N, CA, C and O atoms as CSV, one atom per row, in Angstrom:
chain,resi,resn,atom,element,x,y,z
A,1,MET,N,N,208.884,17.788,-39.241
A,1,MET,CA,C,209.924,18.440,-38.550
A,1,MET,C,C,209.632,19.124,-37.409
A,1,MET,O,O,208.929,20.134,-37.451
A,2,THR,N,N,210.059,18.723,-36.457
A,2,THR,CA,C,209.390,19.441,-34.979
A,2,THR,C,C,209.882,20.815,-34.650
A,2,THR,O,O,210.938,21.312,-35.044
A,3,SER,N,N,209.117,21.283,-33.992
A,3,SER,CA,C,209.721,22.635,-33.588
A,3,SER,C,C,210.779,22.894,-33.059
A,3,SER,O,O,211.535,23.826,-33.332
A,4,LEU,N,N,210.933,21.854,-32.045
A,4,LEU,CA,C,212.302,22.089,-31.501
A,4,LEU,C,C,213.830,21.894,-32.455
A,4,LEU,O,O,214.927,22.254,-32.028
A,5,THR,N,N,213.592,21.228,-33.851
A,5,THR,CA,C,214.382,21.174,-34.619
A,5,THR,C,C,214.346,22.222,-35.515
A,5,THR,O,O,215.381,22.328,-36.174
A,6,LEU,N,N,213.713,22.814,-35.686
A,6,LEU,CA,C,213.332,23.927,-36.675
A,6,LEU,C,C,214.006,25.023,-35.356
A,6,LEU,O,O,214.978,25.715,-35.659
A,7,TYR,N,N,213.597,25.089,-34.339
A,7,TYR,CA,C,214.176,26.420,-33.722
A,7,TYR,C,C,215.878,26.180,-33.418
A,7,TYR,O,O,216.697,27.098,-33.408
A,8,THR,N,N,216.165,24.859,-33.198
A,8,THR,CA,C,217.766,24.669,-33.160
A,8,THR,C,C,218.737,25.194,-34.697
A,8,THR,O,O,219.884,25.640,-34.724
A,9,GLN,N,N,217.882,24.967,-35.750
A,9,GLN,CA,C,218.279,25.399,-36.871
A,9,GLN,C,C,218.486,26.986,-36.979
A,9,GLN,O,O,219.510,27.553,-37.361
A,10,ILE,N,N,217.452,27.495,-36.617
A,10,ILE,CA,C,217.113,29.235,-36.813
A,10,ILE,C,C,218.154,29.566,-35.985
A,10,ILE,O,O,219.074,30.192,-36.511
A,11,GLU,N,N,218.261,29.227,-34.499
A,11,GLU,CA,C,219.409,29.421,-33.497
A,11,GLU,C,C,220.774,29.593,-34.416
A,11,GLU,O,O,221.459,30.591,-34.638
A,12,ALA,N,N,220.882,28.389,-34.807
A,12,ALA,CA,C,222.214,28.422,-35.712
A,12,ALA,C,C,222.938,28.979,-36.796
A,12,ALA,O,O,224.099,28.719,-37.112
A,13,LEU,N,N,222.092,29.828,-37.381
A,13,LEU,CA,C,221.795,30.795,-38.441
A,13,LEU,C,C,222.681,32.346,-37.881
A,13,LEU,O,O,222.557,32.778,-36.735
A,14,PRO,N,N,223.539,33.001,-38.932
A,14,PRO,CA,C,224.084,34.231,-38.399
A,14,PRO,C,C,223.007,35.167,-38.406
A,14,PRO,O,O,222.112,35.079,-39.246
A,15,SER,N,N,223.023,35.887,-37.698
A,15,SER,CA,C,221.830,36.964,-37.752
A,15,SER,C,C,221.061,37.244,-39.004
A,15,SER,O,O,219.882,37.004,-39.262
A,16,LYS,N,N,222.321,38.003,-39.972
A,16,LYS,CA,C,221.609,38.085,-41.538
A,16,LYS,C,C,220.380,37.041,-41.795
A,16,LYS,O,O,219.239,37.362,-42.126
A,17,LEU,N,N,220.760,36.012,-41.618
A,17,LEU,CA,C,219.894,34.727,-42.142
A,17,LEU,C,C,218.466,34.814,-41.177
A,17,LEU,O,O,217.327,34.579,-41.580
A,18,LYS,N,N,218.809,35.161,-39.985
A,18,LYS,CA,C,217.665,35.040,-39.215
A,18,LYS,C,C,216.891,36.250,-39.665
A,18,LYS,O,O,215.667,36.230,-39.530
A,19,LYS,N,N,217.300,36.975,-40.025
A,19,LYS,CA,C,216.599,38.121,-40.642
A,19,LYS,C,C,215.575,37.716,-41.396
A,19,LYS,O,O,214.375,37.662,-41.130
A,20,GLU,N,N,216.193,37.424,-42.408
A,20,GLU,CA,C,216.020,36.632,-43.515
A,20,GLU,C,C,214.538,35.834,-43.555
A,20,GLU,O,O,213.519,36.049,-44.211
A,21,ALA,N,N,214.937,34.663,-42.404
A,21,ALA,CA,C,213.961,33.594,-42.229
A,21,ALA,C,C,212.854,34.569,-41.276
A,21,ALA,O,O,211.738,34.606,-41.794
A,22,LYS,N,N,212.931,35.064,-40.462
A,22,LYS,CA,C,211.732,36.314,-39.941
A,22,LYS,C,C,210.751,36.348,-40.949
A,22,LYS,O,O,209.691,35.722,-40.998
A,23,LYS,N,N,211.426,37.487,-42.078
A,23,LYS,CA,C,210.778,37.584,-43.068
A,23,LYS,C,C,209.729,36.965,-43.737
A,23,LYS,O,O,208.589,37.350,-43.999
A,24,LEU,N,N,210.543,35.566,-44.047
A,24,LEU,CA,C,210.038,34.344,-45.045
A,24,LEU,C,C,208.878,34.028,-44.033
A,24,LEU,O,O,207.780,33.919,-44.580
A,25,LEU,N,N,208.891,33.880,-42.846
A,25,LEU,CA,C,208.038,33.491,-41.869
A,25,LEU,C,C,206.862,34.149,-41.591
A,25,LEU,O,O,205.823,33.563,-41.286
A,26,GLU,N,N,207.025,35.794,-41.718
A,26,GLU,CA,C,205.904,36.733,-41.679
A,26,GLU,C,C,204.807,36.783,-42.928
A,26,GLU,O,O,203.602,37.031,-42.961
A,27,ASP,N,N,205.835,36.414,-43.986
A,27,ASP,CA,C,205.248,36.286,-45.336
A,27,ASP,C,C,204.577,35.027,-45.488
A,27,ASP,O,O,203.799,35.149,-46.433
A,28,MET,N,N,204.513,33.816,-44.973
A,28,MET,CA,C,203.824,32.920,-45.207
A,28,MET,C,C,202.626,32.815,-44.332
A,28,MET,O,O,201.615,32.204,-44.681
A,29,LEU,N,N,202.765,33.466,-43.105
A,29,LEU,CA,C,201.709,33.629,-42.203
A,29,LEU,C,C,200.858,34.691,-43.043
A,29,LEU,O,O,199.775,34.345,-43.517
A,30,LYS,N,N,201.362,36.011,-43.230
A,30,LYS,CA,C,200.365,36.669,-44.269
A,30,LYS,C,C,199.810,36.154,-45.297
A,30,LYS,O,O,198.787,36.791,-45.550
A,31,LYS,N,N,199.984,35.272,-46.053
A,31,LYS,CA,C,199.381,34.601,-47.150
A,31,LYS,C,C,198.468,33.545,-46.667
A,31,LYS,O,O,197.403,33.312,-47.239
A,32,GLN,N,N,198.997,32.701,-45.291
A,32,GLN,CA,C,198.006,31.961,-44.742
A,32,GLN,C,C,196.686,32.652,-44.421
A,32,GLN,O,O,195.671,32.205,-44.953
A,33,GLU,N,N,196.592,33.819,-43.506
A,33,GLU,CA,C,195.816,34.648,-43.145
A,33,GLU,C,C,194.646,35.133,-44.387
A,33,GLU,O,O,193.443,34.878,-44.347
A,34,GLU,N,N,195.280,35.803,-45.347
A,34,GLU,CA,C,194.628,36.138,-46.551
A,34,GLU,C,C,193.579,34.867,-47.043
A,34,GLU,O,O,192.356,34.902,-47.176
A,35,ALA,N,N,194.617,33.638,-47.279
A,35,ALA,CA,C,193.615,32.550,-47.648
A,35,ALA,C,C,192.244,32.335,-46.771
A,35,ALA,O,O,191.068,32.115,-47.062
A,36,LYS,N,N,192.874,32.483,-45.729
A,36,LYS,CA,C,191.674,31.885,-44.790
A,36,LYS,C,C,190.488,33.023,-44.824
A,36,LYS,O,O,189.390,32.562,-44.514
A,37,SER,N,N,190.504,34.332,-45.123
A,37,SER,CA,C,189.658,35.713,-45.131
A,37,SER,C,C,189.269,35.521,-46.414
A,37,SER,O,O,188.316,36.175,-46.838
A,38,LYS,N,N,189.876,34.683,-47.168
A,38,LYS,CA,C,189.248,34.914,-48.632
A,38,LYS,C,C,187.916,33.507,-48.790
A,38,LYS,O,O,186.855,33.672,-49.391
A,39,LYS,N,N,188.244,32.468,-48.239
A,39,LYS,CA,C,187.560,31.239,-48.019
A,39,LYS,C,C,186.545,31.470,-47.265
A,39,LYS,O,O,185.552,30.821,-47.594
A,40,SER,N,N,186.356,32.470,-45.958
A,40,SER,CA,C,185.559,32.952,-45.181
A,40,SER,C,C,184.517,33.966,-45.899
A,40,SER,O,O,183.341,34.058,-45.546
A,41,SER,N,N,184.922,34.488,-46.633
A,41,SER,CA,C,184.199,35.684,-47.806
A,41,SER,C,C,183.168,35.090,-48.496
A,41,SER,O,O,182.062,35.604,-48.658
A,42,LEU,N,N,183.495,34.081,-48.879
A,42,LEU,CA,C,182.897,32.943,-49.915
A,42,LEU,C,C,181.324,32.540,-49.534
A,42,LEU,O,O,180.973,31.907,-48.539
A,43,LYS,N,N,180.663,32.953,-50.348
A,43,LYS,CA,C,178.980,32.631,-49.629
A,43,LYS,C,C,178.871,31.324,-49.553
A,43,LYS,O,O,179.276,30.861,-50.619
A,44,LYS,N,N,178.487,30.384,-48.746
A,44,LYS,CA,C,178.316,28.636,-48.759
A,44,LYS,C,C,176.765,28.763,-49.458
A,44,LYS,O,O,175.718,29.385,-49.285
A,45,ARG,N,N,177.459,27.549,-50.535
A,45,ARG,CA,C,176.227,27.048,-51.313
A,45,ARG,C,C,175.081,26.369,-50.767
A,45,ARG,O,O,175.270,25.516,-49.900
A,46,THR,N,N,173.917,26.635,-51.163
A,46,THR,CA,C,172.935,26.316,-50.668
A,46,THR,C,C,172.243,25.590,-51.576
A,46,THR,O,O,172.259,26.066,-52.711
A,47,PHE,N,N,171.531,24.404,-51.397
A,47,PHE,CA,C,171.049,23.295,-51.844
A,47,PHE,C,C,169.487,24.510,-52.918
A,47,PHE,O,O,168.879,25.479,-52.466
A,48,GLY,N,N,169.385,24.008,-54.009
A,48,GLY,CA,C,168.327,24.895,-54.726
A,48,GLY,C,C,168.746,26.237,-55.256
A,48,GLY,O,O,168.002,26.764,-56.083
A,49,SER,N,N,169.886,26.882,-54.870
A,49,SER,CA,C,170.406,28.128,-55.216
A,49,SER,C,C,169.979,28.703,-56.683
A,49,SER,O,O,169.394,29.718,-57.062
A,50,LEU,N,N,170.469,27.732,-57.229
A,50,LEU,CA,C,170.229,28.174,-59.108
A,50,LEU,C,C,168.836,28.117,-59.364
A,50,LEU,O,O,168.474,28.819,-60.309
A,51,LYS,N,N,167.847,27.390,-58.703
A,51,LYS,CA,C,166.535,27.289,-59.159
A,51,LYS,C,C,165.747,28.398,-59.938
A,51,LYS,O,O,165.356,29.445,-59.422
A,52,GLY,N,N,165.567,28.039,-61.231
A,52,GLY,CA,C,164.567,29.357,-61.398
A,52,GLY,C,C,166.018,29.915,-62.670
A,52,GLY,O,O,165.586,30.799,-63.410
A,53,LYS,N,N,167.301,29.596,-62.931
A,53,LYS,CA,C,168.120,30.192,-63.232
A,53,LYS,C,C,168.796,29.772,-64.879
A,53,LYS,O,O,169.363,30.461,-65.728
A,54,ILE,N,N,168.341,28.014,-64.810
A,54,ILE,CA,C,168.779,27.118,-66.083
A,54,ILE,C,C,167.151,26.728,-66.399
A,54,ILE,O,O,166.147,26.479,-65.732
A,55,HIS,N,N,167.525,26.831,-67.837
A,55,HIS,CA,C,166.238,26.583,-68.437
A,55,HIS,C,C,166.524,25.696,-69.812
A,55,HIS,O,O,167.176,26.210,-70.721
A,56,LEU,N,N,166.138,24.677,-69.898
A,56,LEU,CA,C,166.121,23.777,-71.255
A,56,LEU,C,C,164.794,24.262,-72.298
A,56,LEU,O,O,163.672,24.689,-72.025
A,57,SER,N,N,165.433,24.002,-73.513
A,57,SER,CA,C,164.253,23.729,-74.614
A,57,SER,C,C,163.333,22.950,-74.496
A,57,SER,O,O,163.581,21.770,-74.249
A,58,LYS,N,N,162.313,23.299,-74.609
A,58,LYS,CA,C,160.742,22.169,-74.584
A,58,LYS,C,C,161.438,20.978,-75.246
A,58,LYS,O,O,161.355,19.901,-74.656
A,59,ASP,N,N,162.064,21.034,-76.313
A,59,ASP,CA,C,162.461,20.128,-77.365
A,59,ASP,C,C,163.586,19.135,-77.069
A,59,ASP,O,O,163.946,18.171,-77.744
A,60,PHE,N,N,164.135,19.664,-75.717
A,60,PHE,CA,C,165.337,18.830,-75.418
A,60,PHE,C,C,165.811,17.517,-75.360
A,60,PHE,O,O,166.992,17.190,-75.478
A,61,ASP,N,N,164.507,16.498,-75.105
A,61,ASP,CA,C,164.902,15.155,-75.128
A,61,ASP,C,C,164.054,14.611,-76.238
A,61,ASP,O,O,163.715,13.432,-76.130
A,62,THR,N,N,163.623,15.345,-77.378
A,62,THR,CA,C,163.220,14.709,-78.786
A,62,THR,C,C,164.211,14.398,-78.985
A,62,THR,O,O,165.279,14.799,-78.524
A,63,PRO,N,N,163.808,13.058,-80.247
A,63,PRO,CA,C,165.095,12.891,-81.117
A,63,PRO,C,C,165.595,13.473,-82.066
A,63,PRO,O,O,164.846,14.077,-82.834
A,64,LEU,N,N,167.058,13.459,-82.295
A,64,LEU,CA,C,167.052,14.177,-83.667
A,64,LEU,C,C,167.012,13.450,-84.724
A,64,LEU,O,O,167.029,12.223,-84.819
A,65,THR,N,N,166.946,14.428,-85.703
A,65,THR,CA,C,167.121,13.608,-87.084
A,65,THR,C,C,168.046,12.969,-87.744
A,65,THR,O,O,167.980,12.020,-88.525
A,66,ASP,N,N,169.197,13.791,-87.217
A,66,ASP,CA,C,170.481,13.456,-87.710
A,66,ASP,C,C,170.692,11.838,-87.401
A,66,ASP,O,O,171.537,11.221,-88.050
A,67,PHE,N,N,169.847,11.133,-86.326
A,67,PHE,CA,C,170.231,9.794,-85.953
A,67,PHE,C,C,168.979,8.958,-86.437
A,67,PHE,O,O,168.754,7.898,-85.853
A,68,ASN,N,N,168.147,9.364,-87.468
A,68,ASN,CA,C,167.148,8.661,-88.118
A,68,ASN,C,C,167.561,7.074,-88.703
A,68,ASN,O,O,167.048,5.968,-88.534
A,69,ASP,N,N,168.544,7.474,-89.338
A,69,ASP,CA,C,169.546,6.097,-90.098
A,69,ASP,C,C,169.603,5.039,-88.738
A,69,ASP,O,O,169.330,3.866,-88.991
A,70,TYR,N,N,169.908,5.349,-87.449
A,70,TYR,CA,C,170.531,4.192,-86.723
A,70,TYR,C,C,169.564,3.831,-85.776
A,70,TYR,O,O,169.914,3.134,-84.823
A,71,MET,N,N,168.127,4.284,-85.917
A,71,MET,CA,C,166.696,4.041,-85.253
A,71,MET,C,C,166.021,2.889,-85.831
A,71,MET,O,O,164.904,2.562,-85.430
């Protein structure tokens, strides 16, 4: 939908509906701004930022005794 088409459709509305359309557009713009500010407030992830926070047990890759029948 082009801007001109949208404009002509809004201009054809009665004044009461124009006010509702204006409120709807303002709400949509407010939500868009909130989404932008939320996105910019998130920290950017950097490589290696979890280094030292995740630990595996020393016997992590040793074979499980449950599978001895299959080996």
